[in-house]
C-alpha positions as CSV (number, residue, x, y, z in Angstrom):
1,M,-26.9,3.1,-0.7
2,P,-23.6,1.1,-1.0
3,L,-20.4,2.8,0.0
4,G,-18.8,2.2,-3.0
5,A,-21.0,5.3,-4.6
6,F,-19.1,7.6,-2.2
7,P,-15.1,7.2,-3.1
8,V,-12.3,8.9,-1.0
9,V,-9.5,11.1,-1.8
10,T,-7.8,11.5,1.7
11,V,-4.4,13.3,2.1
12,Y,-1.9,12.3,4.5
13,H,0.5,14.3,6.2
14,S,1.8,12.1,9.4
15,N,4.3,13.3,11.8
16,E,5.8,10.3,12.0
17,E,9.8,10.6,11.5
18,N,11.0,10.5,7.8
19,A,6.8,10.0,6.3
20,Q,6.3,10.8,3.9
21,P,2.5,12.8,2.9
22,Y,0.5,10.8,0.1
23,A,-3.0,10.6,-1.1
24,N,-4.7,7.4,-0.5
25,F,-7.6,7.1,-2.6
26,G,-10.9,4.6,-0.9
27,W,-14.1,4.3,0.4
28,P,-15.7,5.7,3.7
29,A,-14.6,3.2,6.7
30,I,-11.8,1.7,4.3
31,I,-8.8,1.5,7.3
32,G,-5.9,1.2,4.8
33,S,-4.9,2.1,1.6
34,L,-6.3,0.4,-2.1
35,A,-4.4,2.8,-4.3
36,A,-2.6,5.6,-3.5
37,Y,-0.1,8.1,-5.0
38,S,3.2,10.4,-3.3
39,H,5.9,12.7,-5.0
40,S,7.9,9.9,-5.2
41,L,5.4,6.5,-5.5
42,A,1.9,5.9,-7.2
43,M,1.0,1.8,-5.6
44,S,-2.6,0.3,-6.7
45,Q,-3.5,-3.3,-5.1
46,K,-4.3,-5.7,-7.6
47,V,-5.4,-8.9,-6.3
48,W,-5.5,-10.8,-2.9
49,L,-5.7,-14.4,-4.0
50,P,-3.4,-17.3,-1.7
51,F,-1.5,-19.3,-4.4
52,N,0.4,-20.7,-1.1
53,D,-1.5,-21.6,2.1
54,T,1.1,-21.6,3.8
55,I,1.6,-17.6,3.3
56,S,-2.0,-16.8,4.8
57,S,-2.1,-16.2,8.6
58,N,-4.7,-14.8,11.3
59,F,-1.0,-13.0,12.8
60,G,0.9,-10.4,11.6
61,E,0.0,-6.5,9.9
62,P,-2.8,-6.7,7.4
63,W,-1.8,-6.0,3.8
64,M,-3.9,-2.7,3.6
65,F,-1.6,-1.3,6.4
66,V,1.5,-2.4,4.9
67,F,0.2,-0.5,2.1
68,R,0.1,2.0,4.0
69,D,3.0,1.8,5.4
70,T,4.6,1.4,2.1
71,M,3.6,4.7,1.2
72,T,3.9,6.7,3.7
73,F,7.7,5.4,4.7
74,G,9.2,4.7,0.8
75,T,10.7,6.9,-1.0
76,D,11.9,4.9,-3.9
77,L,11.7,1.4,-5.8
78,K,13.8,0.0,-3.7
79,S,12.5,0.7,0.0
80,A,9.3,0.2,-1.1
81,I,9.7,-3.2,-2.0
82,D,11.9,-3.8,1.3
83,I,9.5,-2.6,3.6
84,I,6.4,-4.8,1.7
85,E,9.3,-8.0,1.3
86,N,9.8,-7.8,5.4
87,A,6.9,-7.3,6.6
88,N,5.1,-9.8,8.2
89,R,1.9,-9.9,6.6
90,T,-1.2,-11.7,7.0
91,Y,-1.9,-12.2,3.0
92,Q,-0.5,-12.3,-0.1
93,V,-0.6,-9.8,-2.2
94,H,-0.4,-8.6,-5.8
95,L,0.4,-5.0,-6.1
96,G,1.6,-2.4,-8.7
97,I,4.5,-0.3,-7.7
98,G,5.6,2.9,-9.7
99,S,8.2,5.1,-8.8
100,R,9.1,8.0,-10.3
101,K,12.6,9.0,-8.9
102,D,13.6,5.5,-10.6
103,N,11.4,5.6,-13.3
104,Q,10.0,2.1,-13.0
105,M,7.6,0.3,-12.3
106,R,7.0,-3.5,-10.9
107,G,4.4,-6.0,-10.1
108,L,4.9,-7.8,-7.3
């Protein structure tokens, strides 16, 4: 039976300084995040298609880990976007981010 038949919701409570708890929505064996929700942010991965091959690389932090770090340490829209823009990502990804604090959302 395919893993897609077994969705998983995992609630993270990290012990790291300044970490925010959040719920991750995914499937078994998926490391990182595809969609997540916290008391301050909601994020969803939309599509990952390169439009500029110079940004794709085998070196750097995988986008699912950048997503996870954004949910862990982002507290508002600005901090979430800063984390994503300053990450050394391996691939471009299109995300939707909503902030409860700012009462706004962005597509990146």
